[in-house]
PAZAPA-4460 file (N, C-alpha, C; in steps of 0.05 Angstrom, whole numbers, plus 32768, in hexadecimal, padded with zeros to 4 digits):
% residues 101
    n_x    n_y    n_z   ca_x   ca_y   ca_z    c_x    c_y    c_z   seq   type   mol
   81F4   7D9A   7F6D   81E1   7DAF   7F72   81EC   7DC9   7F65     1      M     A
   8206   7DCD   7F67   8211   7DE6   7F5C   820E   7DE6   7F3D     2      N     A
   8210   7DCE   7F31   820C   7DCE   7F14   81F0   7DD6   7F0C     3      N     A
   81DC   7DCE   7F1B   81C1   7DD6   7F16   81BD   7DF4   7F19     4      I     A
   81C9   7DFF   7F2E   81C7   7E1C   7F32   81D5   7E2B   7F1C     5      L     A
   81EC   7E22   7F13   81FA   7E2F   7EFE   81EA   7E2D   7EE4     6      L     A
   81DC   7E17   7EE0   81CC   7E14   7EC8   81B6   7E28   7EC6     7      F     A
   81A9   7E2D   7EDD   8193   7E40   7EDD   819D   7E5D   7EE3     8      F     A
   81B7   7E60   7EE9   81C3   7E79   7EEF   81B4   7E88   7F05     9      D     A
   81B1   7E7B   7F1C   81A2   7E86   7F33   81B7   7E8D   7F48    10      I     A
   81B6   7EA5   7F52   81C9   7EAD   7F67   81BE   7EA5   7F83    11      S     A
   81CE   7EA7   7F97   81C6   7EA0   7FB2   81AF   7EB1   7FBC    12      T     A
   81B0   7ECB   7FB6   819A   7EDD   7FBE   8180   7ED5   7FB2    13      G     A
   8180   7ECE   7F99   8167   7EC5   7F8C   815C   7EAC   7F98    14      E     A
   816E   7E99   7F9E   8165   7E80   7FAB   8158   7E86   7FC6    15      I     A
   8164   7E98   7FD5   8159   7EA0   7FEF   813E   7EAC   7FEC    16      F     A
   813A   7EBE   7FD8   8120   7ECA   7FD4   810B   7EB5   7FCD    17      I     A
   8112   7EA2   7FBC   8100   7E8C   7FB4   80F8   7E7C   7FCD    18      V     A
   810B   7E76   7FDE   8105   7E66   7FF6   80F3   7E76   8009    19      L     A
   80F7   7E90   800C   80E6   7EA0   801E   80CA   7EA1   8012    20      V     A
   80C7   7EA5   7FF8   80AD   7EA6   7FEC   809F   7E8B   7FEF    21      V     A
   80AE   7E76   7FEB   80A2   7E5B   7FEE   809A   7E56   800B    22      G     A
   80A9   7E60   801E   80A2   7E5D   803A   8089   7E6C   8040    23      F     A
   8086   7E84   8035   806E   7E94   803A   8055   7E88   802D    24      L     A
   8059   7E7D   8015   8042   7E72   8006   8039   7E57   8012    25      I     A
   804C   7E45   8016   8045   7E2A   801E   8045   7E25   803C    26      F     A
   8054   7E35   804B   8055   7E32   8068   806A   7E1D   806F    27      G     A
   8071   7E1D   8089   8087   7E0C   8092   8080   7DEE   8092    28      P     A
   8067   7DE7   8092   805F   7DCA   8093   8060   7DBE   8077    29      K     A
   805B   7DCD   8062   805A   7DC2   8047   8075   7DC1   8039    30      K     A
   8088   7DD2   8042   80A2   7DD4   8034   80B1   7DB9   8035    31      I     A
   80B3   7DAB   804B   80C1   7D91   804B   80B4   7D7D   8038    32      P     A
   8099   7D7D   8037   808B   7D6B   8025   8091   7D72   8008    33      E     A
   8091   7D8B   8001   8097   7D94   7FE6   80B3   7D8D   7FDF    34      I     A
   80C6   7D92   7FF1   80E2   7D8B   7FEC   80E6   7D6D   7FE7    35      A     A
   80D7   7D5C   7FF7   80D9   7D3F   7FF3   80CF   7D38   7FD7    36      R     A
   80B9   7D44   7FCF   80AE   7D3E   7FB4   80C1   7D47   7F9E    37      K     A
   80CC   7D5E   7FA1   80E0   7D68   7F8D   80F8   7D55   7F8C    38      V     A
   8101   7D4D   7FA3   8118   7D3A   7FA5   8112   7D20   7F97    39      G     A
   80FA   7D15   7F9D   80F2   7CFC   7F90   80F0   7CFF   7F71    40      K     A
   80E5   7D16   7F69   80E3   7D1B   7F4C   80FE   7D1D   7F3F    41      G     A
   8110   7D2A   7F4C   812C   7D2D   7F41   8139   7D11   7F40    42      M     A
   8134   7D01   7F55   813F   7CE6   7F55   8134   7CD5   7F3E    43      G     A
   811A   7CD7   7F39   810E   7CC8   7F23   811A   7CD1   7F08    44      E     A
   811D   7CEB   7F05   8129   7CF5   7EEC   8145   7CEB   7EE8    45      I     A
   8155   7CEB   7EFE   8170   7CE1   7EFD   8171   7CC3   7EF6    46      K     A
   815F   7CB3   7F02   815E   7C97   7EFB   8157   7C92   7EDE    47      R     A
   8143   7CA1   7ED5   813A   7C9F   7EB9   8151   7CA6   7EA6    48      A     A
   815F   7CBB   7EAC   8176   7CC4   7E9C   818C   7CAE   7E9C    49      T     A
   8191   7CA3   7EB3   81A6   7C8E   7EB4   819D   7C75   7EA5    50      N     A
   8183   7C6E   7EA6   8179   7C57   7E96   817C   7C5C   7E78    51      D     A
   8176   7C74   7E70   8179   7C7A   7E53   8196   7C79   7E4B    52      I     A
   81A8   7C84   7E5C   81C5   7C83   7E56   81CE   7C66   7E54    53      K     A
   81C4   7C55   7E67   81CC   7C39   7E67   81C2   7C2A   7E4E    54      K     A
   81AA   7C30   7E45   819F   7C23   7E2D   81AF   7C2B   7E15    55      E     A
   81B6   7C45   7E13   81C6   7C4E   7DFC   81E1   7C41   7DFD    56      I     A
   81EE   7C3F   7E14   8208   7C33   7E16   8207   7C15   7E0F    57      Q     A
   81F2   7C07   7E18   81EF   7BEB   7E11   81EC   7BE7   7DF3    58      D     A
   81DC   7BF8   7DE6   81D9   7BF6   7DC9   81F3   7BFB   7DBB    59      E     A
   8202   7C0F   7DC4   821C   7C15   7DB8   822F   7BFE   7DBB    60      M     A
   822F   7BF1   7DD3   8240   7BD9   7DD7   8238   7BC3   7DC4    61      N     A
   821E   7BBE   7DC0   8215   7BA9   7DAE   821F   7BAF   7D91    62      K     A
   821D   7BC8   7D89   8226   7BCF   7D6E   8244   7BCB   7D6C    63      I     A
   8253   7BD4   7D80   8270   7BD1   7D7F   8278   7BB3   7D7F    64      E     A
   826A   7BA3   7D8E   8270   7B86   7D8E   826A   7B7A   7D73    65      N     A
   8254   7B81   7D66   824D   7B76   7D4C   8262   7B7F   7D37    66      S     A
   826C   7B98   7D3A   8280   7BA1   7D27   829A   7B91   7D2B    67      V     A
   82A1   7B8D   7D44   82BA   7B7D   7D49   82B7   7B61   7D3E    68      R     A
   82A0   7B54   7D41   829C   7B39   7D37   829E   7B39   7D19    69      I     A
   8292   7B4D   7D0B   8294   7B4F   7CEE   82B1   7B53   7CE5    70      E     A
   82C0   7B64   7CF4   82DC   7B69   7CEE   82EC   7B4F   7CF0    71      E     A
   82E7   7B3F   7D05   82F5   7B26   7D09   82EE   7B13   7CF2    72      K     A
   82D5   7B12   7CE9   82CD   7B01   7CD3   82DC   7B09   7CB9    73      K     A
   82DE   7B23   7CB4   82EB   7B2D   7C9D   8309   7B26   7C9E    74      I     A
   8315   7B2A   7CB5   8332   7B24   7CB8   8337   7B06   7CB4    75      K     A
   8325   7AF5   7CC0   8329   7AD8   7CBC   8325   7AD0   7CA0    76      S     A
   8312   7ADC   7C92   830E   7AD6   7C75   8326   7ADF   7C65    77      N     A
   8332   7AF6   7C6C   834A   7AFF   7C5E   8361   7AEC   7C62    78      N     A
   8364   7AE2   7C7A   837A   7ACF   7C80   8376   7AB5   7C71    79      K     A
   835D   7AAC   7C6F   8358   7A92   7C61   835D   7A95   7C44    80      E     A
   8358   7AAC   7C38   835B   7AAF   7C1B   8375   7ABF   7C16    81      S     A
   838B   7AB5   7C21   83A4   7AC3   7C1E   83AD   7AC0   7C01    82      S     A
   83B8   7AD4   7BF5   83C1   7AD4   7BDA   83A9   7AD8   7BC7    83      G     A
   83AF   7AD4   7BAD   8399   7AD8   7B9A   838B   7ABE   7B96    84      Y     A
   8371   7ABF   7B93   8362   7AA8   7B8C   8360   7AA4   7B6E    85      E     A
   835F   7A8C   7B65   835E   7A87   7B49   8342   7A8E   7B3F    86      K     A
   8341   7A9C   7B29   8328   7AA3   7B1D   8321   7A8E   7B09    87      V     A
   830A   7A81   7B0C   8302   7A6B   7AFA   82F3   7A76   7AE2    88      K     A
   82E3   7A8A   7AE6   82D2   7A93   7AD0   82CF   7AB1   7AD2    89      H     A
   82D3   7ABF   7ABD   82CF   7ADC   7ABD   82BA   7AE2   7AA9    90      I     A
   82A5   7AEF   7AB2   828F   7AF7   7AA0   8295   7B14   7A96    91      E     A
   8290   7B18   7A7D   8294   7B33   7A73   827C   7B43   7A7A    92      K     A
   8280   7B5C   7A7F   826A   7B6D   7A86   8269   7B84   7A72    93      Y     A
   8254   7B8A   7A66   823C   7B7A   7A63   8241   7B63   7A51    94      P     A
   8231   7B4E   7A54   8236   7B35   7A44   8231   7B3B   7A26    95      P     A
   8240   7B2E   7A16   823D   7B32   79FA   8224   7B23   79F1    96      E     A
   8215   7B2E   79DD   81FE   7B20   79D3   8206   7B07   79C4    97      P     A
   81F5   7AF2   79C4   81FB   7ADA   79B6   81FD   7ADF   7998    98      P     A
   820F   7AD0   798B   8212   7AD4   796E   81FA   7AC9   795F    99      E     A
   81F2   7AD6   794A   81DC   7ACD   7939   81E6   7AB9   7925   100      K     A
   81D6   7AA6   791F   81DE   7A91   790C   81D7   7A99   78F0   101      E     A
***
């Protein structure tokens, strides 16, 4: 709660004034109902934020796992082809044109 108050930069006196004005406008019977609705709304926002964070983290984990798998494939290929491989055929680039008869 303190983080929210610091974010909006609201002092204790200002909060008190807002509560008094709310009490005068809505009355004592409506304030608990309004507070409940605000609390539910904040809870839904928090759940949605956590869901988004979880989805992002899951996608990052998938990408990291695929990178690890590719790294393992590359390392295993490097181990299999230890040393220099024999070159059977080397093409010149660009190829020379065929000789005319």
